[in-house]
C-alpha positions, 0 to 999 in steps of 0.5 A, spaced: 444 708 093 437 705 094 436 697 092 431 695 088 425 690 090 422 687 084 421 681 085 420 680 092 413 679 093 410 684 089 405 683 083 407 685 076 400 689 076 398 695 071 398 699 078 404 696 081 408 698 073 405 706 073 407 706 081 415 704 078 414 708 072 411 714 076 416 713 082 422 713 077 420 720 075 421 723 082 427 719 083 430 723 076 426 729 078 431 728 085 437 727 082 436 734 077 435 737 084 441 734 087 446 736 080 443 744 080 443 746 087 448 750 091 451 744 093 450 740 089 456 733 091 458 732 084 463 737 082 463 737 075 456 739 076 457 747 075 458 745 068 451 742 067 447 747 062 439 746 066 437 748 060 439 742 055 437 736 059 434 730 056 432 723 058 431 717 054 429 709 058 429 702 054 422 698 057 420 701 063 425 707 063 422 709 057 415 710 059 418 713 065 421 718 061 413 720 060 412 720 066 418 725 068 418 730 063 410 731 065 412 731 073 419 737 071 419 742 066 427 741 066 428 736 061 426 738 055 426 732 050 425 724 052 425 718 048 422 712 049 426 705 047 422 699 047 417 700 052 410 700 053 406 707 057 401 709 061 394 714 059 399 719 063 399 726 059 394 729 059 389 732 054 393 739 054 399 735 051 407 735 052 409 740 048 417 738 048 420 733 043 420 727 044 422 720 040 419 713 040 424 708 038 422 700 038 422 694 035 418 692 028 413 687 030 411 690 037 411 697 037 409 698 029 402 701 029 397 696 030 402 690 033 397 690 039 396 692 045 404 695 047 403 699 040 396 702 042 399 705 048 404 708 043 398 710 039 394 714 044 399 717 045 401 720 040 396 725 038 398 728 045 406 728 043 404 736 040 411 738 040 416 736 035 415 728 035 418 721 030 415 714 032 421 709 029 421 701 028 426 697 027 426 691 023 429 684 026 430 687 034 428 684 040 427 687 047 433 685 049 436 687 042 436 696 045 441 695 051 447 691 052 445 684 053 444 684 045 451 685 044 453 680 050 448 675 048 451 675 040 457 674 042 456 668 048 452 665 043 445 665 046 440 666 042 435 671 043 431 671 036 433 677 032 435 677 025 438 683 026 445 682 031 446 687 037 452 690 034 448 693 029 442 695 033 446 698 039 449 702 033 441 704 031 439 706 038 446 710 040 446 714 032 439 715 033 439 718 040 445 722 038 442 725 034 435 726 036 438 730 042 443 733 038 438 737 034 433 739 041 438 740 045 445 742 042 444 750 039 448 749 033 446 743 031 443 743 023 435 741 024 434 736 019 440 732 021 436 726 024 431 724 018 436 724 015 438 717 019 433 715 015 438 714 008 444 709 011 439 706 016 435 702 012 432 697 018 428 703 020 422 705 018 418 711 020 411 710 022 405 715 021 399 712 025 393 714 021 388 714 028 389 711 035 385 706 039 381 707 044 384 703 050 383 702 058 386 706 063 390 701 064 394 698 059 
């Protein structure tokens, strides 16, 4: 286990965030190397299936998922939950399944710089892809913090409860990974979730903005 030095004199510049995301990608590959190697340190590693690996992350961890997939083809499907991305995808694209899941008002097409990063990446995602936004959510809503804040009476400004947003996040991530990593999954199950989750809205950007390499 390594400690993380964020907040100890590091300026949170665009270069810092890019280094953070690519560093996390290397961490993910290191973990896979350890778990899938011939001398795995965890007894349960023998039950892992190398061709059914997926990755999801929140915030900077979501953006790190793209970096990890570009660096490691063992990661067969990925999801970015409410995290703006860097311009890492090459012109040849990323052809594995990918899901964007974020808050409405921040990650809907045209909302601003954060949403623009998703719009820039969208045409470069050449495999199965979906872009979904959740009404009434805030950035912490997709984590345990949203649920705990509701229980403790801490205001996050979210119109949708932490429990509901957590339920949505779990449902969509599970359905996404089931569809793309389970061999017996029903292909259309993911898209049918929208009927039971009115807070969730699919997006389809009409055009991708031209933004700088350091969003």
